[in-house]
Structures are given as C-alpha cells and as structure tokens.
Phi, psi and omega in degrees: 000132176256098184299326186289326175298322178291319182297327185300134174097345178263153185273134165073296178219125175239130199272164176305120171182125168255204188298112182266126179297145179277132179252012176269188180282155178296141177084355180289140181302145180298339183283346182272150183296146181254350180206171186293335179290312177288329175303316180296320178299312181294325177298313180292324178297319179295320180295330182268002188304322183269000178280150179288143179248163176295152180298151186302322184285357176264353181292134176278333180225143177306125186301321181292319179290322179296324176296322178298319177300315182299313183293319178295321180293316179296324176295320178296313177306313184299313181296317181291323179293328175299320178298317180294317180301314180298318181294316183290322179300319179290320183292314184268350184054047184225104183294336179295336181295334179299308182296322181290323178296324183266001181287152174260007177278128186304314184298325178293315180297321179297317178300318180294318178301320178294323177297319179296316180299326181293329184252356190304315184291339180272353177275119189269330183283120181302325180292323176293320176300320181296319178300316181291318180294322180297329176299314178295321179299323181294326193239347188296307188293317181288337177283337182078009182285113186295323180298316181291320179295317177298323178299315179300315182297326183276344185247027169282151178287161182301320181294334180281326190260343192287339187255014182297132179223110186281357180280066187291355177303335180287356174275002180307318181297324179293317178296320178294320178299315180298319179299317185277345185237020186299334181244024181240155181226115184281142176290348180280352182223151180294151175249119186264052181294319180288331179285351179114318180181178177217056184297316179291321177300318179294314180296320178299318178297320179299317180293319184281306185282309182287318184266358177064026175281128181289144172295140179202162180057229179268356181270089180198159169207132185231131179282126178264326179196175185258013185295313184238083175289321177248080184298138180260350178202175184295325179298318178293321177300313181294329182291320186255350185222144176250120178209161182289165185222103004283163190244120174289351178287326188241352183248129179301312183298318180285325174302312180299315182298324181285315190270335181303313180294340181270347192245159164280128189246129174252107183255137181197155177282165175308308184296322180297315182294316181301319184279335187235022186298331180293320178285324177297323179300333181277357179282176182279062180242130188223177170307144180091346174281157191244138176255125175259121181264135181238141164272161185233152176223142176063019175084354183202337177287129188242151184227113180289127182230350186204151177233143169217164183237142181290123185242348181195172180239146170254095185286343180279306182272358181057065183216162178260146176251143192236144172247150179183166173254169191120259158273116188300131179227144180255316183208062182277125179301137178299325177299333175275315184299328186283354189313309186265012184243148184264345191199145176224157169234129174255120184260121172281097184290130175284124180253145176291139181261000000 
C-alpha cells in the first residue's frame, strides 16, 4: 500500500485507507453509501440540508474536502470493525456480537469494548491485539466510558508513555512561533498548497521548531533536495522529502494516533465546551497545546479532520486562541472555531525542557 498516493489530493489530513472493497450492490453509483456508517452520514446530511451553515469564509477546512475525509474515514472504521466483529464472533461463539460490533448505538459499542478488554490479555499475536485495541481507541473517549478509557491509558507502550510531561507551560515558545508564523512557509519543510493545505505539517513545525521538540519515532520529515518544495503528487513528495508512511507529521489522524498516548487529553463535546469553557480554561492547558477537531456521526462517533495549536489566551472571555493552516488563522477563538464541529480533544503536548 502506498499511503502517500492516497494522502495526495486531500486537505489537511488524509487518513489511512487503501483500496476498500465495496459492500453495496453491484452497479450502484459510487455516490451512494456502501455501508451503514456512511449511510448514517448521508441520512444526517439530508436532515440538515435545510439548516443554515456557517459562512464560507469561516470554514477551517474546505467543506468538500472535509466530506471526503469523513467518508474515507467512515469506510476505514467500517472495514476495521468488520475484522473485530469476525474475531469476536469466533472467540465467543456468539453471532449476536456481530451486529453489536457493527452497531452505531453507543451502548452496543461499549458492550463490545468490554468484551474486548476481557479477552485482550489472552490474545497472543501483537497484530491481533492492535486491531482490537484500535477499536477501543476509535470509540472509548467519545463514548465517555471510563473503563475503556482507563484500559487505553494502561495499555500504551512504554515508548508512548515514558516521556509524558504535564508542564505544558514550556510549549509557550511553540505557541508564540505559531502566532508569528501563521502565514509563513519555511523552505525547510514541504508546502502542501496543491494538496489543499498543511495544517498537520504546520502544527508539527510549531512543536518542533518553536517548541524545540526533537523529531523521533515516526514523527519526522527530512528534506532530501530542493526540487519539489511544493509537491504536486506522492512521487514528488518522495523525491524531495523523507517521511514515514503513513506520517504523523502531515496527517491529522496519524498525528492524533502518535501524540494522544504521549499527552494528557481533554476530550469534550461541542456543547460541553461552549457551556463550560471558563472551567476548561482553568485546567493545565497552555500555549503550544493542540486542539483536534472532530466531525460527528450518530450523535457520538467522531472523526478527526483538523488540527490547530493554541497561540494566545482570551483572558476576558476565558477562551483559547488558535493558529493554524488550511484557511490561515493567527488567533482564532476556540469558541468560534468549534462552531461546525461536534467534538474536540485538547492535547497537552509534552515538550522537551
């Protein structure tokens, strides 16, 4: 699988997915949903068709590209959940588990997560464990199930958990860098203008350049030559840049997957933040911490589509101000940015001292 060919052409973060088999009927138009997850998305979209939307210049991500991200992500969720459903049905010899594993009802997903936790230690193959753990990762935080969230926290690898540093105040330099460079593009890093934007690339630079965090693991990007500063396709990207595949440096989903286990995570719904932003403002959240924006389906399933970094504070309204790429922003209030999103995660990024 060539992740970079897939990533090319999508805005901001384009998620893991290679050729996904169609589960709809033969001959059905590509525009029609292929599974119940995308069916639910289209159903909700139709229901909201007559509702007023935010003005175009307020969009953080191009709406058409963001929809493509959502559909590809839901297809990925569906395919991975099928693997989990098949495994659990065989392990428990319970055919009802299939429907519950593939259900979009929160209570069903929570029950399945608990079933996974019960057998997790007895699964010996690390790749099988990863498939099961990823199911919990997809749904635990947005479900609010404490047992599943605690399970995730206890089952991070040592390399993921050993460097956590809650003194995020040291990210001030990263936030200041983002504030001062929100509309600039360094020749030391690729510019994804043709790809639509580089929001994850921008946030990664802020953490690395502004916050002095060393590249490590799969979170890295290295310039090989100056031929393709603005790559137009995956081949050009590969020719001039060295990065992991898939890359948490340039992909929202992979950035989140890489940094969530290393960070203290504040997860909350749109409504919770709007109603409680003053108390959230009082938490140990500082400049340099990162906000992951999610779209929602079925009232609780979440899809990460955008990243921004805290660049300033609103001490009057008790809100955070954000810098980011896509539509370039320097100090956009989170209360404004969250308008079209159902769920956010604020990551207290660990910074090197």
